[in-house]
C-alpha positions as CSV (number, residue, x, y, z in Angstrom):
1,X,0.0,0.0,0.0
2,X,1.2,3.5,-0.8
3,X,-1.3,5.6,1.1
4,X,-4.5,3.9,-0.1
5,X,-7.0,3.8,2.8
6,X,-4.4,5.6,4.8
7,X,-2.1,2.6,4.9
8,X,1.6,2.9,3.9
9,X,4.4,0.4,3.4
10,X,2.4,-2.7,3.9
11,X,1.3,-5.5,1.5
12,X,-2.3,-6.6,2.2
13,X,-5.0,-7.9,0.0
14,X,-7.2,-5.2,-1.5
15,X,-8.9,-4.9,-4.9
16,X,-6.5,-4.1,-7.6
17,X,-6.2,-3.9,-11.4
18,X,-3.6,-6.3,-12.7
19,X,-1.7,-6.0,-16.0
20,X,1.1,-7.8,-17.7
21,X,3.6,-6.1,-15.4
22,X,1.8,-6.7,-12.1
23,X,-0.4,-4.2,-10.2
24,X,-1.4,-1.3,-12.3
25,X,-3.5,0.4,-9.6
26,X,-5.3,-0.2,-6.3
27,X,-9.0,0.2,-6.5
28,X,-10.0,2.2,-3.4
29,X,-13.6,1.5,-2.5
30,X,-15.8,3.8,-0.5
31,X,-16.0,2.1,2.9
32,X,-18.4,2.8,5.8
33,X,-16.7,4.1,9.0
34,X,-16.9,0.7,10.6
35,X,-15.4,-1.1,7.6
36,X,-12.5,1.4,7.4
37,X,-11.9,0.8,11.1
38,X,-11.8,-2.9,10.6
39,X,-9.4,-2.6,7.6
40,X,-7.1,-0.4,9.6
41,X,-7.2,-2.8,12.6
42,X,-6.3,-5.7,10.2
43,X,-3.5,-3.7,8.8
44,X,-2.2,-3.0,12.3
45,X,-2.3,-6.7,13.1
46,X,-0.4,-7.5,10.0
47,X,2.2,-4.8,10.7
48,X,2.7,-6.1,14.2
49,X,3.1,-9.7,12.9
50,X,5.7,-8.5,10.4
51,X,7.6,-6.6,13.1
52,X,7.6,-9.7,15.3
53,X,8.9,-11.8,12.5
54,X,11.6,-9.2,11.6
55,X,12.8,-9.3,15.3
56,X,13.8,-12.9,14.8
57,X,16.1,-12.0,11.9
58,X,17.9,-8.9,13.4
59,X,21.5,-9.5,14.2
60,X,22.3,-9.7,17.9
């Protein structure tokens, strides 16, 4: 994500237009407030999981 839905620097599943070279653009849907809150909560959970996994691979 590059700012879509207010989310940056994270790979999550959202509707997208695909072309021969990969993702051409993200389709940003109009979400209700509760749907947007749920999406942001999911993104936070994914980000925390990524950070936890990254902590295993940092040099000591």
